[in-house]
N, CA, C and O atoms as a Tripos MOL2 file, in Angstrom:
@<TRIPOS>MOLECULE
protein
  312   311    78     0     0
PROTEIN
NO_CHARGES

@<TRIPOS>ATOM
      1 N          -0.4210    3.4110    8.2880 N.3       1 MET1
      2 CA         -0.3540    2.6900    9.5460 C.3       1 MET1
      3 C          -1.1300    1.3780    9.4590 C.2       1 MET1
      4 O          -0.7310    0.3860   10.0690 O.2       1 MET1
      5 N          -2.2350    1.3590    8.7070 N.am      2 ASN2
      6 CA         -3.0510    0.1500    8.6240 C.3       2 ASN2
      7 C          -2.3240   -0.9920    7.9310 C.2       2 ASN2
      8 O          -2.5650   -2.1540    8.2580 O.2       2 ASN2
      9 N          -1.4380   -0.6940    6.9800 N.am      3 LYS3
     10 CA         -0.7240   -1.7370    6.2600 C.3       3 LYS3
     11 C           0.5510   -2.1630    6.9850 C.2       3 LYS3
     12 O           1.1280   -3.1980    6.6530 O.2       3 LYS3
     13 N           0.9870   -1.4000    7.9460 N.am      4 VAL4
     14 CA          2.2250   -1.7110    8.6570 C.3       4 VAL4
     15 C           2.0430   -2.9000    9.5840 C.2       4 VAL4
     16 O           2.9400   -3.7380    9.6850 O.2       4 VAL4
     17 N           0.9080   -2.9970   10.2640 N.am      5 ILE5
     18 CA          0.6850   -4.0600   11.2430 C.3       5 ILE5
     19 C           0.6980   -5.4430   10.5950 C.2       5 ILE5
     20 O           1.3830   -6.3220   11.1180 O.2       5 ILE5
     21 N          -0.0150   -5.6990    9.4870 N.am      6 PRO6
     22 CA          0.0660   -7.0300    8.8750 C.3       6 PRO6
     23 C           1.4730   -7.3700    8.3820 C.2       6 PRO6
     24 O           1.8990   -8.5210    8.4810 O.2       6 PRO6
     25 N           2.1950   -6.3890    7.8580 N.am      7 ILE7
     26 CA          3.5490   -6.6400    7.3750 C.3       7 ILE7
     27 C           4.4650   -7.0060    8.5340 C.2       7 ILE7
     28 O           5.2580   -7.9410    8.4260 O.2       7 ILE7
     29 N           4.3630   -6.2790    9.6400 N.am      8 LEU8
     30 CA          5.1690   -6.6010   10.8150 C.3       8 LEU8
     31 C           4.8030   -7.9610   11.3860 C.2       8 LEU8
     32 O           5.6750   -8.6820   11.8720 O.2       8 LEU8
     33 N           3.5290   -8.3210   11.3340 N.am      9 THR9
     34 CA          3.1020   -9.6320   11.8150 C.3       9 THR9
     35 C           3.7350  -10.7390   10.9860 C.2       9 THR9
     36 O           4.2290  -11.7190   11.5420 O.2       9 THR9
     37 N           3.7280  -10.5990    9.6850 N.am     10 ILE10
     38 CA          4.3280  -11.6070    8.8150 C.3      10 ILE10
     39 C           5.8330  -11.7120    9.0710 C.2      10 ILE10
     40 O           6.3730  -12.8140    9.1590 O.2      10 ILE10
     41 N           6.5100  -10.5630    9.1920 N.am     11 LEU11
     42 CA          7.9420  -10.5950    9.4570 C.3      11 LEU11
     43 C           8.2540  -11.2630   10.7890 C.2      11 LEU11
     44 O           9.2220  -12.0160   10.8910 O.2      11 LEU11
     45 N           7.4500  -10.9980   11.8030 N.am     12 LEU12
     46 CA          7.6520  -11.6170   13.1080 C.3      12 LEU12
     47 C           7.4740  -13.1280   13.0260 C.2      12 LEU12
     48 O           8.2730  -13.8730   13.5920 O.2      12 LEU12
     49 N           6.4440  -13.5860   12.3360 N.am     13 LEU13
     50 CA          6.1990  -15.0220   12.2270 C.3      13 LEU13
     51 C           7.3160  -15.7340   11.4650 C.2      13 LEU13
     52 O           7.7060  -16.8410   11.8340 O.2      13 LEU13
     53 N           7.8360  -15.1080   10.4030 N.am     14 PHE14
     54 CA          8.9380  -15.7150    9.6660 C.3      14 PHE14
     55 C          10.2110  -15.7450   10.4940 C.2      14 PHE14
     56 O          10.9780  -16.7050   10.4130 O.2      14 PHE14
     57 N          10.4480  -14.7040   11.2920 N.am     15 SER15
     58 CA         11.6500  -14.6970   12.1220 C.3      15 SER15
     59 C          11.5520  -15.7460   13.2190 C.2      15 SER15
     60 O          12.5630  -16.3580   13.5630 O.2      15 SER15
     61 N          10.3720  -15.9720   13.7770 N.am     16 LEU16
     62 CA         10.2040  -17.0040   14.7920 C.3      16 LEU16
     63 C          10.4460  -18.3880   14.2090 C.2      16 LEU16
     64 O          11.0250  -19.2480   14.8730 O.2      16 LEU16
     65 N          10.0110  -18.6100   12.9870 N.am     17 ALA17
     66 CA         10.2100  -19.9090   12.3480 C.3      17 ALA17
     67 C          11.6870  -20.1710   12.0730 C.2      17 ALA17
     68 O          12.1280  -21.3190   12.1280 O.2      17 ALA17
     69 N          12.4550  -19.1280   11.7800 N.am     18 SER18
     70 CA         13.8750  -19.3300   11.4810 C.3      18 SER18
     71 C          14.6780  -19.6600   12.7310 C.2      18 SER18
     72 O          15.7010  -20.3360   12.6270 O.2      18 SER18
     73 N          14.2580  -19.2110   13.9050 N.am     19 PHE19
     74 CA         14.9780  -19.5220   15.1360 C.3      19 PHE19
     75 C          14.7420  -20.9600   15.5850 C.2      19 PHE19
     76 O          15.5160  -21.4740   16.3920 O.2      19 PHE19
     77 N          13.7190  -21.6140   15.0980 N.am     20 GLY20
     78 CA         13.4220  -22.9720   15.5040 C.3      20 GLY20
     79 C          14.2280  -24.0330   14.7710 C.2      20 GLY20
     80 O          14.1130  -25.2150   15.0940 O.2      20 GLY20
     81 N          15.0380  -23.6470   13.7980 N.am     21 GLN21
     82 CA         15.7960  -24.6180   13.0230 C.3      21 GLN21
     83 C          17.0500  -25.0410   13.7750 C.2      21 GLN21
     84 O          17.6830  -24.2350   14.4570 O.2      21 GLN21
     85 N          17.4020  -26.3230   13.6410 N.am     22 GLN22
     86 CA         18.6110  -26.8390   14.2550 C.3      22 GLN22
     87 C          19.7710  -26.6990   13.2880 C.2      22 GLN22
     88 O          19.6100  -26.8920   12.0820 O.2      22 GLN22
     89 N          20.9470  -26.3620   13.8190 N.am     23 THR23
     90 CA         22.1350  -26.2490   12.9840 C.3      23 THR23
     91 C          23.2570  -27.0690   13.6040 C.2      23 THR23
     92 O          23.2620  -27.3120   14.8110 O.2      23 THR23
     93 N          24.1910  -27.4880   12.7890 N.am     24 GLY24
     94 CA         25.3650  -28.1840   13.2660 C.3      24 GLY24
     95 C          25.1740  -29.6740   13.5060 C.2      24 GLY24
     96 O          26.1070  -30.3240   13.9780 O.2      24 GLY24
     97 N          24.0450  -30.2330   13.2130 N.am     25 ASN25
     98 CA         23.7920  -31.6500   13.4220 C.3      25 ASN25
     99 C          24.1150  -32.3840   12.1250 C.2      25 ASN25
    100 O          23.4490  -32.1760   11.1110 O.2      25 ASN25
    101 N          25.1420  -33.2460   12.1530 N.am     26 THR26
    102 CA         25.5550  -33.9390   10.9340 C.3      26 THR26
    103 C          24.9560  -35.3310   10.8270 C.2      26 THR26
    104 O          25.0720  -35.9620    9.7770 O.2      26 THR26
    105 N          24.3210  -35.8280   11.8760 N.am     27 ARG27
    106 CA         23.6970  -37.1510   11.8070 C.3      27 ARG27
    107 C          22.4370  -37.0880   10.9490 C.2      27 ARG27
    108 O          21.7530  -36.0650   10.9020 O.2      27 ARG27
    109 N          22.1460  -38.1850   10.2770 N.am     28 MET28
    110 CA         20.9440  -38.2440    9.4550 C.3      28 MET28
    111 C          19.7900  -38.7180   10.3360 C.2      28 MET28
    112 O          19.7580  -39.8780   10.7470 O.2      28 MET28
    113 N          18.8610  -37.8410   10.6200 N.am     29 THR29
    114 CA         17.6990  -38.1730   11.4330 C.3      29 THR29
    115 C          16.4470  -37.7060   10.7140 C.2      29 THR29
    116 O          16.4990  -36.8600    9.8220 O.2      29 THR29
    117 N          15.3430  -38.2630   11.1120 N.am     30 GLN30
    118 CA         14.0620  -37.8750   10.5340 C.3      30 GLN30
    119 C          13.3350  -36.9990   11.5430 C.2      30 GLN30
    120 O          13.1660  -37.3870   12.6990 O.2      30 GLN30
    121 N          12.9050  -35.8200   11.1090 N.am     31 THR31
    122 CA         12.1850  -34.9010   11.9700 C.3      31 THR31
    123 C          10.6950  -35.1710   11.8420 C.2      31 THR31
    124 O          10.1430  -35.1350   10.7420 O.2      31 THR31
    125 N          10.0480  -35.4410   12.9660 N.am     32 VAL32
    126 CA          8.6260  -35.7410   12.9520 C.3      32 VAL32
    127 C           7.8240  -34.4840   13.2770 C.2      32 VAL32
    128 O           6.7800  -34.2430   12.6720 O.2      32 VAL32
    129 N           8.3000  -33.6910   14.2190 N.am     33 VAL33
    130 CA          7.6100  -32.4760   14.6410 C.3      33 VAL33
    131 C           8.5480  -31.3010   14.4070 C.2      33 VAL33
    132 O           9.7240  -31.3610   14.7650 O.2      33 VAL33
    133 N           8.0330  -30.2360   13.8080 N.am     34 THR34
    134 CA          8.8350  -29.0430   13.5920 C.3      34 THR34
    135 C           8.3120  -27.9100   14.4610 C.2      34 THR34
    136 O           7.1580  -27.9210   14.8890 O.2      34 THR34
    137 N           9.1640  -26.9430   14.7140 N.am     35 ASN35
    138 CA          8.7860  -25.7850   15.5270 C.3      35 ASN35
    139 C           8.1750  -24.6940   14.6590 C.2      35 ASN35
    140 O           8.4550  -24.6120   13.4630 O.2      35 ASN35
    141 N           7.3550  -23.8710   15.2560 N.am     36 GLY36
    142 CA          6.7930  -22.7320   14.5530 C.3      36 GLY36
    143 C           5.4960  -23.0660   13.8380 C.2      36 GLY36
    144 O           4.9480  -24.1600   13.9720 O.2      36 GLY36
    145 N           5.0210  -22.0870   13.0720 N.am     37 ILE37
    146 CA          3.7950  -22.2700   12.3100 C.3      37 ILE37
    147 C           4.1280  -22.2050   10.8310 C.2      37 ILE37
    148 O           5.1690  -21.6750   10.4410 O.2      37 ILE37
    149 N           3.2510  -22.7390   10.0220 N.am     38 GLY38
    150 CA          3.4710  -22.7550    8.5850 C.3      38 GLY38
    151 C           3.0130  -21.4730    7.9170 C.2      38 GLY38
    152 O           2.3850  -20.6150    8.5380 O.2      38 GLY38
    153 N           3.3400  -21.3620    6.6460 N.am     39 ILE39
    154 CA          2.9710  -20.1790    5.8750 C.3      39 ILE39
    155 C           1.4560  -20.0690    5.7290 C.2      39 ILE39
    156 O           0.9240  -18.9600    5.6710 O.2      39 ILE39
    157 N           0.7550  -21.1960    5.6680 N.am     40 GLY40
    158 CA         -0.7060  -21.1590    5.5610 C.3      40 GLY40
    159 C          -1.3520  -20.5610    6.8010 C.2      40 GLY40
    160 O          -2.3010  -19.7830    6.6970 O.2      40 GLY40
    161 N          -0.8450  -20.9190    7.9680 N.am     41 SER41
    162 CA         -1.3820  -20.3660    9.2070 C.3      41 SER41
    163 C          -1.0830  -18.8770    9.3280 C.2      41 SER41
    164 O          -1.9420  -18.0970    9.7380 O.2      41 SER41
    165 N           0.1390  -18.4840    8.9710 N.am     42 ALA42
    166 CA          0.5050  -17.0710    9.0370 C.3      42 ALA42
    167 C          -0.3570  -16.2410    8.0870 C.2      42 ALA42
    168 O          -0.8230  -15.1590    8.4450 O.2      42 ALA42
    169 N          -0.5610  -16.7470    6.8920 N.am     43 LEU43
    170 CA         -1.3930  -16.0390    5.9130 C.3      43 LEU43
    171 C          -2.8400  -15.9540    6.3840 C.2      43 LEU43
    172 O          -3.4800  -14.9130    6.2320 O.2      43 LEU43
    173 N          -3.3570  -17.0340    6.9510 N.am     44 ALA44
    174 CA         -4.7310  -17.0420    7.4560 C.3      44 ALA44
    175 C          -4.9050  -16.0410    8.5960 C.2      44 ALA44
    176 O          -5.9350  -15.3710    8.6700 O.2      44 ALA44
    177 N          -3.9240  -15.9300    9.4800 N.am     45 ILE45
    178 CA         -4.0020  -14.9920   10.5950 C.3      45 ILE45
    179 C          -4.0370  -13.5620   10.0880 C.2      45 ILE45
    180 O          -4.8400  -12.7540   10.5540 O.2      45 ILE45
    181 N          -3.1730  -13.2470    9.1390 N.am     46 VAL46
    182 CA         -3.1270  -11.8770    8.6080 C.3      46 VAL46
    183 C          -4.4130  -11.5350    7.8610 C.2      46 VAL46
    184 O          -4.9520  -10.4420    8.0310 O.2      46 VAL46
    185 N          -4.9070  -12.4520    7.0430 N.am     47 ILE47
    186 CA         -6.1620  -12.2150    6.3100 C.3      47 ILE47
    187 C          -7.3150  -12.0280    7.2880 C.2      47 ILE47
    188 O          -8.1310  -11.1200    7.1280 O.2      47 ILE47
    189 N          -7.3810  -12.8850    8.2970 N.am     48 SER48
    190 CA         -8.4640  -12.8120    9.2640 C.3      48 SER48
    191 C          -8.4150  -11.5060   10.0430 C.2      48 SER48
    192 O          -9.4510  -10.8790   10.2660 O.2      48 SER48
    193 N          -7.2260  -11.0910   10.4580 N.am     49 TRP49
    194 CA         -7.1050   -9.8420   11.2090 C.3      49 TRP49
    195 C          -7.5060   -8.6510   10.3390 C.2      49 TRP49
    196 O          -8.1910   -7.7410   10.8070 O.2      49 TRP49
    197 N          -7.0840   -8.6560    9.0880 N.am     50 ASP50
    198 CA         -7.4150   -7.5590    8.1910 C.3      50 ASP50
    199 C          -8.9110   -7.4800    7.9410 C.2      50 ASP50
    200 O          -9.4620   -6.3890    7.7950 O.2      50 ASP50
    201 N          -9.5660   -8.6200    7.8920 N.am     51 ARG51
    202 CA        -10.9940   -8.6540    7.5830 C.3      51 ARG51
    203 C         -11.8730   -8.4300    8.8160 C.2      51 ARG51
    204 O         -12.8570   -7.6930    8.7390 O.2      51 ARG51
    205 N         -11.5340   -9.0580    9.9660 N.am     52 ASN52
    206 CA        -12.4290   -9.0720   11.1190 C.3      52 ASN52
    207 C         -11.9810   -8.2090   12.2940 C.2      52 ASN52
    208 O         -12.8110   -7.8050   13.1080 O.2      52 ASN52
    209 N         -10.6820   -7.9180   12.3980 N.am     53 LYS53
    210 CA        -10.1140   -7.1790   13.5370 C.3      53 LYS53
    211 C         -10.4520   -7.8610   14.8640 C.2      53 LYS53
    212 O         -10.7830   -7.1840   15.8380 O.2      53 LYS53
    213 N         -10.3710   -9.1990   14.9140 N.am     54 SER54
    214 CA        -10.6770   -9.9710   16.1070 C.3      54 SER54
    215 C          -9.5630  -10.9880   16.3520 C.2      54 SER54
    216 O          -9.2080  -11.7620   15.4630 O.2      54 SER54
    217 N          -9.0180  -10.9770   17.5670 N.am     55 ILE55
    218 CA         -7.9530  -11.9130   17.9040 C.3      55 ILE55
    219 C          -8.4850  -13.3430   17.9480 C.2      55 ILE55
    220 O          -7.8050  -14.2690   17.5060 O.2      55 ILE55
    221 N          -9.6870  -13.5290   18.4750 N.am     56 LEU56
    222 CA        -10.2480  -14.8800   18.5450 C.3      56 LEU56
    223 C         -10.4490  -15.4840   17.1580 C.2      56 LEU56
    224 O         -10.1230  -16.6490   16.9310 O.2      56 LEU56
    225 N         -10.9850  -14.6940   16.2350 N.am     57 TYR57
    226 CA        -11.1370  -15.1930   14.8710 C.3      57 TYR57
    227 C          -9.7750  -15.4630   14.2340 C.2      57 TYR57
    228 O          -9.6100  -16.4490   13.5160 O.2      57 TYR57
    229 N          -8.8020  -14.5950   14.4940 N.am     58 ALA58
    230 CA         -7.4710  -14.7890   13.9290 C.3      58 ALA58
    231 C          -6.8480  -16.0870   14.4390 C.2      58 ALA58
    232 O          -6.2220  -16.8130   13.6660 O.2      58 ALA58
    233 N          -7.0100  -16.3890   15.7220 N.am     59 LEU59
    234 CA         -6.4900  -17.6420   16.2700 C.3      59 LEU59
    235 C          -7.1990  -18.8500   15.6600 C.2      59 LEU59
    236 O          -6.5540  -19.8310   15.2900 O.2      59 LEU59
    237 N          -8.5050  -18.7790   15.5590 N.am     60 LEU60
    238 CA         -9.2720  -19.8770   14.9650 C.3      60 LEU60
    239 C          -8.8670  -20.1050   13.5170 C.2      60 LEU60
    240 O          -8.6430  -21.2420   13.1040 O.2      60 LEU60
    241 N          -8.7750  -19.0350   12.7520 N.am     61 HIS61
    242 CA         -8.4060  -19.1660   11.3460 C.3      61 HIS61
    243 C          -6.9510  -19.5920   11.1970 C.2      61 HIS61
    244 O          -6.6070  -20.2680   10.2280 O.2      61 HIS61
    245 N          -6.0860  -19.2080   12.1450 N.am     62 GLY62
    246 CA         -4.7040  -19.6800   12.1200 C.3      62 GLY62
    247 C          -4.6200  -21.1780   12.3230 C.2      62 GLY62
    248 O          -3.7740  -21.8390   11.7210 O.2      62 GLY62
    249 N          -5.4890  -21.7250   13.1660 N.am     63 ILE63
    250 CA         -5.5220  -23.1720   13.3720 C.3      63 ILE63
    251 C          -5.9950  -23.8750   12.0940 C.2      63 ILE63
    252 O          -5.4750  -24.9300   11.7280 O.2      63 ILE63
    253 N          -6.9650  -23.2910   11.4350 N.am     64 LEU64
    254 CA         -7.4820  -23.8920   10.1990 C.3      64 LEU64
    255 C          -6.4990  -23.7570    9.0360 C.2      64 LEU64
    256 O          -6.4900  -24.5930    8.1320 O.2      64 LEU64
    257 N          -5.6790  -22.7160    9.0550 N.am     65 GLY65
    258 CA         -4.6020  -22.5480    8.0710 C.3      65 GLY65
    259 C          -5.0860  -22.4010    6.6480 C.2      65 GLY65
    260 O          -5.8630  -21.5000    6.3320 O.2      65 GLY65
    261 N          -4.6120  -23.3090    5.7760 N.am     66 TRP66
    262 CA         -4.9000  -23.2100    4.3480 C.3      66 TRP66
    263 C          -6.3830  -23.3490    4.0330 C.2      66 TRP66
    264 O          -6.8420  -22.8340    3.0130 O.2      66 TRP66
    265 N          -7.1470  -24.0370    4.8900 N.am     67 PHE67
    266 CA         -8.5880  -24.1520    4.6440 C.3      67 PHE67
    267 C          -9.2490  -22.7720    4.6410 C.2      67 PHE67
    268 O         -10.1020  -22.4850    3.8010 O.2      67 PHE67
    269 N          -8.8460  -21.9170    5.5950 N.am     68 TYR68
    270 CA         -9.4210  -20.5730    5.6350 C.3      68 TYR68
    271 C          -8.9270  -19.7280    4.4690 C.2      68 TYR68
    272 O          -9.6950  -18.9370    3.9200 O.2      68 TYR68
    273 N          -7.6710  -19.8740    4.0810 N.am     69 VAL69
    274 CA         -7.1390  -19.0990    2.9570 C.3      69 VAL69
    275 C          -7.9060  -19.4390    1.6800 C.2      69 VAL69
    276 O          -8.2820  -18.5400    0.9270 O.2      69 VAL69
    277 N          -8.1380  -20.7100    1.4330 N.am     70 ILE70
    278 CA         -8.8930  -21.1300    0.2470 C.3      70 ILE70
    279 C         -10.3330  -20.6310    0.3260 C.2      70 ILE70
    280 O         -10.8820  -20.1600   -0.6700 O.2      70 ILE70
    281 N         -10.9490  -20.7330    1.5090 N.am     71 TYR71
    282 CA        -12.3110  -20.2240    1.7070 C.3      71 TYR71
    283 C         -12.3680  -18.7260    1.4120 C.2      71 TYR71
    284 O         -13.2990  -18.2600    0.7550 O.2      71 TYR71
    285 N         -11.3820  -17.9730    1.8940 N.am     72 TYR72
    286 CA        -11.3570  -16.5280    1.6760 C.3      72 TYR72
    287 C         -11.2540  -16.1960    0.1910 C.2      72 TYR72
    288 O         -11.9140  -15.2710   -0.2820 O.2      72 TYR72
    289 N         -10.4400  -16.9350   -0.5420 N.am     73 VAL73
    290 CA        -10.2870  -16.6930   -1.9760 C.3      73 VAL73
    291 C         -11.5970  -16.9420   -2.7060 C.2      73 VAL73
    292 O         -11.9180  -16.2350   -3.6610 O.2      73 VAL73
    293 N         -12.3540  -17.9340   -2.2700 N.am     74 ILE74
    294 CA        -13.6140  -18.2840   -2.9520 C.3      74 ILE74
    295 C         -14.7090  -17.2660   -2.6510 C.2      74 ILE74
    296 O         -15.4450  -16.8850   -3.5610 O.2      74 ILE74
    297 N         -14.8400  -16.8170   -1.4170 N.am     75 VAL75
    298 CA        -16.0080  -16.0010   -1.0330 C.3      75 VAL75
    299 C         -15.7280  -14.5070   -0.8970 C.2      75 VAL75
    300 O         -16.6390  -13.7580   -0.5450 O.2      75 VAL75
    301 N         -14.5150  -14.0440   -1.1590 N.am     76 ARG76
    302 CA        -14.2290  -12.6200   -0.9740 C.3      76 ARG76
    303 C         -15.0080  -11.7520   -1.9590 C.2      76 ARG76
    304 O         -15.3740  -12.1770   -3.0540 O.2      76 ARG76
    305 N         -15.2410  -10.5260   -1.5200 N.am     77 GLU77
    306 CA        -15.9360   -9.5750   -2.3860 C.3      77 GLU77
    307 C         -14.9120   -8.9130   -3.2980 C.2      77 GLU77
    308 O         -13.8040   -8.5900   -2.8700 O.2      77 GLU77
    309 N         -15.2810   -8.7190   -4.5330 N.am     78 LYS78
    310 CA        -14.3430   -8.1270   -5.5060 C.3      78 LYS78
    311 C         -14.5130   -6.6340   -5.5960 C.2      78 LYS78
    312 O         -13.8080   -5.9770   -6.3620 O.2      78 LYS78
@<TRIPOS>BOND
     1     1     2 1
     2     2     3 1
     3     3     4 2
     4     3     5 am
     5     5     6 1
     6     6     7 1
     7     7     8 2
     8     7     9 am
     9     9    10 1
    10    10    11 1
    11    11    12 2
    12    11    13 am
    13    13    14 1
    14    14    15 1
    15    15    16 2
    16    15    17 am
    17    17    18 1
    18    18    19 1
    19    19    20 2
    20    19    21 am
    21    21    22 1
    22    22    23 1
    23    23    24 2
    24    23    25 am
    25    25    26 1
    26    26    27 1
    27    27    28 2
    28    27    29 am
    29    29    30 1
    30    30    31 1
    31    31    32 2
    32    31    33 am
    33    33    34 1
    34    34    35 1
    35    35    36 2
    36    35    37 am
    37    37    38 1
    38    38    39 1
    39    39    40 2
    40    39    41 am
    41    41    42 1
    42    42    43 1
    43    43    44 2
    44    43    45 am
    45    45    46 1
    46    46    47 1
    47    47    48 2
    48    47    49 am
    49    49    50 1
    50    50    51 1
    51    51    52 2
    52    51    53 am
    53    53    54 1
    54    54    55 1
    55    55    56 2
    56    55    57 am
    57    57    58 1
    58    58    59 1
    59    59    60 2
    60    59    61 am
    61    61    62 1
    62    62    63 1
    63    63    64 2
    64    63    65 am
    65    65    66 1
    66    66    67 1
    67    67    68 2
    68    67    69 am
    69    69    70 1
    70    70    71 1
    71    71    72 2
    72    71    73 am
    73    73    74 1
    74    74    75 1
    75    75    76 2
    76    75    77 am
    77    77    78 1
    78    78    79 1
    79    79    80 2
    80    79    81 am
    81    81    82 1
    82    82    83 1
    83    83    84 2
    84    83    85 am
    85    85    86 1
    86    86    87 1
    87    87    88 2
    88    87    89 am
    89    89    90 1
    90    90    91 1
    91    91    92 2
    92    91    93 am
    93    93    94 1
    94    94    95 1
    95    95    96 2
    96    95    97 am
    97    97    98 1
    98    98    99 1
    99    99   100 2
   100    99   101 am
   101   101   102 1
   102   102   103 1
   103   103   104 2
   104   103   105 am
   105   105   106 1
   106   106   107 1
   107   107   108 2
   108   107   109 am
   109   109   110 1
   110   110   111 1
   111   111   112 2
   112   111   113 am
   113   113   114 1
   114   114   115 1
   115   115   116 2
   116   115   117 am
   117   117   118 1
   118   118   119 1
   119   119   120 2
   120   119   121 am
   121   121   122 1
   122   122   123 1
   123   123   124 2
   124   123   125 am
   125   125   126 1
   126   126   127 1
   127   127   128 2
   128   127   129 am
   129   129   130 1
   130   130   131 1
   131   131   132 2
   132   131   133 am
   133   133   134 1
   134   134   135 1
   135   135   136 2
   136   135   137 am
   137   137   138 1
   138   138   139 1
   139   139   140 2
   140   139   141 am
   141   141   142 1
   142   142   143 1
   143   143   144 2
   144   143   145 am
   145   145   146 1
   146   146   147 1
   147   147   148 2
   148   147   149 am
   149   149   150 1
   150   150   151 1
   151   151   152 2
   152   151   153 am
   153   153   154 1
   154   154   155 1
   155   155   156 2
   156   155   157 am
   157   157   158 1
   158   158   159 1
   159   159   160 2
   160   159   161 am
   161   161   162 1
   162   162   163 1
   163   163   164 2
   164   163   165 am
   165   165   166 1
   166   166   167 1
   167   167   168 2
   168   167   169 am
   169   169   170 1
   170   170   171 1
   171   171   172 2
   172   171   173 am
   173   173   174 1
   174   174   175 1
   175   175   176 2
   176   175   177 am
   177   177   178 1
   178   178   179 1
   179   179   180 2
   180   179   181 am
   181   181   182 1
   182   182   183 1
   183   183   184 2
   184   183   185 am
   185   185   186 1
   186   186   187 1
   187   187   188 2
   188   187   189 am
   189   189   190 1
   190   190   191 1
   191   191   192 2
   192   191   193 am
   193   193   194 1
   194   194   195 1
   195   195   196 2
   196   195   197 am
   197   197   198 1
   198   198   199 1
   199   199   200 2
   200   199   201 am
   201   201   202 1
   202   202   203 1
   203   203   204 2
   204   203   205 am
   205   205   206 1
   206   206   207 1
   207   207   208 2
   208   207   209 am
   209   209   210 1
   210   210   211 1
   211   211   212 2
   212   211   213 am
   213   213   214 1
   214   214   215 1
   215   215   216 2
   216   215   217 am
   217   217   218 1
   218   218   219 1
   219   219   220 2
   220   219   221 am
   221   221   222 1
   222   222   223 1
   223   223   224 2
   224   223   225 am
   225   225   226 1
   226   226   227 1
   227   227   228 2
   228   227   229 am
   229   229   230 1
   230   230   231 1
   231   231   232 2
   232   231   233 am
   233   233   234 1
   234   234   235 1
   235   235   236 2
   236   235   237 am
   237   237   238 1
   238   238   239 1
   239   239   240 2
   240   239   241 am
   241   241   242 1
   242   242   243 1
   243   243   244 2
   244   243   245 am
   245   245   246 1
   246   246   247 1
   247   247   248 2
   248   247   249 am
   249   249   250 1
   250   250   251 1
   251   251   252 2
   252   251   253 am
   253   253   254 1
   254   254   255 1
   255   255   256 2
   256   255   257 am
   257   257   258 1
   258   258   259 1
   259   259   260 2
   260   259   261 am
   261   261   262 1
   262   262   263 1
   263   263   264 2
   264   263   265 am
   265   265   266 1
   266   266   267 1
   267   267   268 2
   268   267   269 am
   269   269   270 1
   270   270   271 1
   271   271   272 2
   272   271   273 am
   273   273   274 1
   274   274   275 1
   275   275   276 2
   276   275   277 am
   277   277   278 1
   278   278   279 1
   279   279   280 2
   280   279   281 am
   281   281   282 1
   282   282   283 1
   283   283   284 2
   284   283   285 am
   285   285   286 1
   286   286   287 1
   287   287   288 2
   288   287   289 am
   289   289   290 1
   290   290   291 1
   291   291   292 2
   292   291   293 am
   293   293   294 1
   294   294   295 1
   295   295   296 2
   296   295   297 am
   297   297   298 1
   298   298   299 1
   299   299   300 2
   300   299   301 am
   301   301   302 1
   302   302   303 1
   303   303   304 2
   304   303   305 am
   305   305   306 1
   306   306   307 1
   307   307   308 2
   308   307   309 am
   309   309   310 1
   310   310   311 1
   311   311   312 2
@<TRIPOS>SUBSTRUCTURE
     1 MET1         2 RESIDUE 1 A MET
     2 ASN2         6 RESIDUE 1 A ASN
     3 LYS3        10 RESIDUE 1 A LYS
     4 VAL4        14 RESIDUE 1 A VAL
     5 ILE5        18 RESIDUE 1 A ILE
     6 PRO6        22 RESIDUE 1 A PRO
     7 ILE7        26 RESIDUE 1 A ILE
     8 LEU8        30 RESIDUE 1 A LEU
     9 THR9        34 RESIDUE 1 A THR
    10 ILE10       38 RESIDUE 1 A ILE
    11 LEU11       42 RESIDUE 1 A LEU
    12 LEU12       46 RESIDUE 1 A LEU
    13 LEU13       50 RESIDUE 1 A LEU
    14 PHE14       54 RESIDUE 1 A PHE
    15 SER15       58 RESIDUE 1 A SER
    16 LEU16       62 RESIDUE 1 A LEU
    17 ALA17       66 RESIDUE 1 A ALA
    18 SER18       70 RESIDUE 1 A SER
    19 PHE19       74 RESIDUE 1 A PHE
    20 GLY20       78 RESIDUE 1 A GLY
    21 GLN21       82 RESIDUE 1 A GLN
    22 GLN22       86 RESIDUE 1 A GLN
    23 THR23       90 RESIDUE 1 A THR
    24 GLY24       94 RESIDUE 1 A GLY
    25 ASN25       98 RESIDUE 1 A ASN
    26 THR26      102 RESIDUE 1 A THR
    27 ARG27      106 RESIDUE 1 A ARG
    28 MET28      110 RESIDUE 1 A MET
    29 THR29      114 RESIDUE 1 A THR
    30 GLN30      118 RESIDUE 1 A GLN
    31 THR31      122 RESIDUE 1 A THR
    32 VAL32      126 RESIDUE 1 A VAL
    33 VAL33      130 RESIDUE 1 A VAL
    34 THR34      134 RESIDUE 1 A THR
    35 ASN35      138 RESIDUE 1 A ASN
    36 GLY36      142 RESIDUE 1 A GLY
    37 ILE37      146 RESIDUE 1 A ILE
    38 GLY38      150 RESIDUE 1 A GLY
    39 ILE39      154 RESIDUE 1 A ILE
    40 GLY40      158 RESIDUE 1 A GLY
    41 SER41      162 RESIDUE 1 A SER
    42 ALA42      166 RESIDUE 1 A ALA
    43 LEU43      170 RESIDUE 1 A LEU
    44 ALA44      174 RESIDUE 1 A ALA
    45 ILE45      178 RESIDUE 1 A ILE
    46 VAL46      182 RESIDUE 1 A VAL
    47 ILE47      186 RESIDUE 1 A ILE
    48 SER48      190 RESIDUE 1 A SER
    49 TRP49      194 RESIDUE 1 A TRP
    50 ASP50      198 RESIDUE 1 A ASP
    51 ARG51      202 RESIDUE 1 A ARG
    52 ASN52      206 RESIDUE 1 A ASN
    53 LYS53      210 RESIDUE 1 A LYS
    54 SER54      214 RESIDUE 1 A SER
    55 ILE55      218 RESIDUE 1 A ILE
    56 LEU56      222 RESIDUE 1 A LEU
    57 TYR57      226 RESIDUE 1 A TYR
    58 ALA58      230 RESIDUE 1 A ALA
    59 LEU59      234 RESIDUE 1 A LEU
    60 LEU60      238 RESIDUE 1 A LEU
    61 HIS61      242 RESIDUE 1 A HIS
    62 GLY62      246 RESIDUE 1 A GLY
    63 ILE63      250 RESIDUE 1 A ILE
    64 LEU64      254 RESIDUE 1 A LEU
    65 GLY65      258 RESIDUE 1 A GLY
    66 TRP66      262 RESIDUE 1 A TRP
    67 PHE67      266 RESIDUE 1 A PHE
    68 TYR68      270 RESIDUE 1 A TYR
    69 VAL69      274 RESIDUE 1 A VAL
    70 ILE70      278 RESIDUE 1 A ILE
    71 TYR71      282 RESIDUE 1 A TYR
    72 TYR72      286 RESIDUE 1 A TYR
    73 VAL73      290 RESIDUE 1 A VAL
    74 ILE74      294 RESIDUE 1 A ILE
    75 VAL75      298 RESIDUE 1 A VAL
    76 ARG76      302 RESIDUE 1 A ARG
    77 GLU77      306 RESIDUE 1 A GLU
    78 LYS78      310 RESIDUE 1 A LYS
């Protein structure tokens, strides 16, 4: 049960990102803002939740994204 929640969280985040894509537009335009969150934020949220079990920390680390993931890799206990 403990491993199911992070896996479901990742699947939910990836499915939300796929619904934000536009289809059927043949004009060439430049996208400045995209919908959804990136893989770094999703990974940071899952790592933070697994380590701290705190929603506030998970949100904070999700905002920091790849910075928290790199920090976690450097300071984690082996």
